[in-house]
C-alpha atoms as one frame of an Amber mdcrd trajectory, in Angstrom:
protein
   0.000   0.000   0.000   1.327   3.427  -0.938   1.934   5.624   2.104   4.502
   8.076   0.716   4.535  10.077  -2.517   7.897  11.396  -3.705   7.600  13.848
  -6.586   9.868  15.544  -9.048   9.123  19.207  -9.866  10.184  20.228 -13.374
   7.788  18.679 -15.899   5.859  16.896 -13.146   4.299  19.384 -10.730   5.470
  22.424 -12.661   6.066  23.578 -16.205   9.514  23.096 -17.707   8.953  26.424
 -19.466   8.629  28.269 -16.138  12.039  27.050 -15.025  13.799  27.677 -18.327
  11.974  30.826 -19.458  11.470  32.605 -16.128  13.761  31.330 -13.353  16.945
  30.682 -15.311  16.858  34.017 -17.207  16.170  35.892 -13.966  19.207  34.268
 -12.362  21.363  34.989 -15.421  20.275  38.630 -15.520  20.936  39.275 -11.824
  23.794  36.912 -10.909  26.676  39.311 -11.641  25.274  42.160  -9.555  24.243
  39.749  -6.796  27.740  38.277  -6.493  29.565  41.590  -6.783  27.405  43.207
  -4.115  27.376  40.285  -1.689  30.685  38.459  -2.012  32.330  40.380   0.844
  29.381  41.293   3.052  27.319  38.098   3.028  28.758  34.906   4.516  26.150
  32.717   2.779  27.234  34.010  -0.634  30.930  33.886   0.256  30.722  30.213
   1.246  29.167  29.299  -2.099  31.809  31.258  -3.993  34.459  29.280  -2.106
  32.860  26.152  -3.568  32.669  27.641  -7.083  36.371  28.460  -6.870  37.266
  24.972  -5.668  35.278  23.183  -8.394  36.222  25.481 -11.274  39.853  26.135
 -10.361  39.198  29.862 -10.685  41.050  32.040  -8.186  38.837  32.947  -5.234
  39.670  36.654  -5.518  38.817  36.712  -9.240  35.192  37.790  -8.771  34.615
  38.501 -12.461  35.982  35.059 -13.328  33.678  33.427 -10.789  30.717  35.370
 -12.185  31.520  34.204 -15.711  31.842  30.622 -14.461  28.401  30.826 -12.853
  26.854  32.287 -16.006  28.397  29.481 -18.066  26.996  26.927 -15.648  23.540
  28.487 -15.994  23.771  28.232 -19.791  24.849  24.589 -19.464  22.076  23.839
 -16.909  24.829  22.376 -14.763  23.696  20.644 -11.559  26.399  22.207  -9.407
  25.305  22.587  -5.748  26.959  25.997  -5.337  25.173  27.343  -8.410  21.860
  25.920  -7.211  22.354  27.543  -3.814  23.107  30.959  -5.321  20.183  30.664
  -7.714  17.945  29.858  -4.760  19.042  33.026  -2.987  18.358  35.088  -6.104
  14.973  33.504  -6.711  13.955  34.156  -3.108  14.525  37.838  -3.741  12.501
  37.645  -6.954   9.594  35.832  -5.326   9.533  38.184  -2.354   9.568  41.244
  -4.613   6.714  39.859  -6.710   8.787  39.506  -9.894   7.072  36.139 -10.506
   5.075  33.395  -8.802   5.905  29.704  -8.803   4.142  27.740 -11.508   2.354
  24.633 -10.251  -0.178  22.840 -12.449  -3.725  23.268 -11.124  -4.241  19.501
 -10.930  -0.983  19.110  -8.982  -1.954  21.772  -6.453  -5.379  20.147  -6.081
  -4.166  16.601  -5.540  -1.244  17.530  -3.334  -3.793  18.899  -0.882  -6.126
  15.919  -1.339  -3.329  13.407  -0.732  -2.114  15.309   2.305  -5.646  15.397
   3.703  -5.962  11.627   3.130  -2.899  11.054   5.301  -0.269  10.403   2.636
   3.188  11.793   3.376   4.477  13.990   0.546   8.118  14.656  -0.286   9.979
  16.398  -3.105  13.117  15.191  -4.888  14.466  17.650  -7.438  17.796  18.710
  -8.884  16.982  22.229  -7.730  18.131  23.106  -4.222  15.818  22.508  -1.272
  15.609  26.291  -0.937  14.410  26.610  -4.541  11.906  23.797  -4.008  10.375
  25.515  -0.991  10.173  28.793  -2.903   8.317  27.436  -5.942   5.695  25.837
  -3.692   5.687  28.564  -1.054   5.120  31.378  -3.553   3.017  29.420  -6.042
   0.161  30.765  -8.133  -2.103  28.558  -6.005  -0.788  30.001  -2.732   1.482
  28.470  -0.128   1.591  24.703  -0.732   4.498  23.958   1.625   2.238  22.810
   4.516   1.362  19.746   2.431   4.963  18.490   2.305   6.812  16.532   4.973
  10.273  17.083   3.519  12.529  17.865   0.570  15.525  16.217  -1.108  17.974
  17.600  -3.645  21.111  16.227  -5.292  22.962  16.233  -1.973  21.497  12.720
  -1.572  22.865  11.783  -4.992  22.153  12.141  -8.714  18.567  11.549  -9.752
  19.484   8.828 -12.240  21.424   6.785  -9.675  19.632   4.069  -7.637  21.823
   4.861  -4.634  20.136   8.251  -4.266  16.726   6.637  -3.875  18.090   4.150
  -1.381  19.475   7.070   0.633  16.027   8.664   0.613  14.446   5.407   1.758
  16.964   5.142   4.571  16.188   8.686   5.694  12.441   8.101   5.544  12.683
   4.763   7.321   9.985   3.124   5.212   9.640   0.042   3.011  10.469   0.767
  -0.623   7.178  -0.674  -1.847   5.192   1.915   0.124   6.771   4.822  -1.794
   5.449   6.088  -5.133   7.845   8.235  -7.182   6.449  10.612  -9.826   8.654
  11.969 -12.613   8.631  12.913 -16.285  12.090  11.368 -16.862  12.224   7.647
 -17.590  15.836   7.218 -16.411  14.871   8.610 -12.989  11.958   6.191 -12.766
  14.262   3.299 -13.621  16.665   4.336 -10.860  13.835   4.555  -8.322  12.531
   1.146  -9.389  16.007  -0.319  -8.891  15.721   0.777  -5.256  12.325  -0.939
  -5.011  10.042   2.095  -5.254   6.815   2.114  -7.218   6.702   4.659 -10.038
   4.360   6.549 -12.335   5.549   8.278 -15.493   3.956  11.735 -15.778   3.889
  12.831 -19.437   2.070  16.140 -19.640   2.669  16.923 -23.306   2.622  14.787
 -26.412   1.632  11.177 -26.881   1.922   8.764 -23.997   4.862   6.398 -24.512
   4.417   2.653 -24.491   5.793   1.439 -21.168   5.520  -1.397 -18.674   5.066
   1.188 -15.917   1.917   3.308 -15.526   1.864   6.461 -17.664  -0.478   9.391
 -16.932  -0.960  12.928 -18.216  -1.843  14.589 -14.907  -2.226  14.018 -11.177
  -5.847  12.952 -11.573  -4.439   9.950 -13.411  -2.042   9.297 -10.537  -4.935
   9.456  -8.084  -6.941   6.948 -10.114  -4.037   4.513  -9.886  -3.731   5.079
  -6.136  -7.384   4.214  -5.654  -6.946   0.981  -7.592  -4.169  -0.223  -5.268
């Protein structure tokens, strides 16, 4: 019996376009000023720049070089924790200033509340930082959805296409693998979760549904129908 739902964000609860056409450009447009203004006065920013320097090999005092590295990583959609952390800080500012609201599909917002109210435990696993995850749901077009979630995971537990990451999540949750349902739009992630023993549903919101041995749905109403069958 499913007791826990673990969901991806991009392409699953939220539009890929929102991330790539709103969040990423906002970070690219404001990253240089953000780093220049905060690299000496803000410890949180300074610590992340230390990590950028270590990974890139760029000198720590070369602020312009670090900025260019970060902008290149944004263009590459690189899953670097320091970049994700800095993006999260920038996006928080954008959300708080009303520059945008987090996109969450109406059906996702609806069923996240329904599942929470039915006693299911809800968790997020995304390549975006935990901070960014909380922001997209906390400042969503549907209001603050964070009360529905019991916790969040990012790539600090491992890469999303590696079975070990899902085993780490299971260990942290302390539950049987077969009681966890993972939702994602990426087949390789579903395969990794299945290797750890989780149940999965492939959420394909656009285009034709692929032929697959696993359940494939176009929205969270389809996920709910499967839950009620089990």
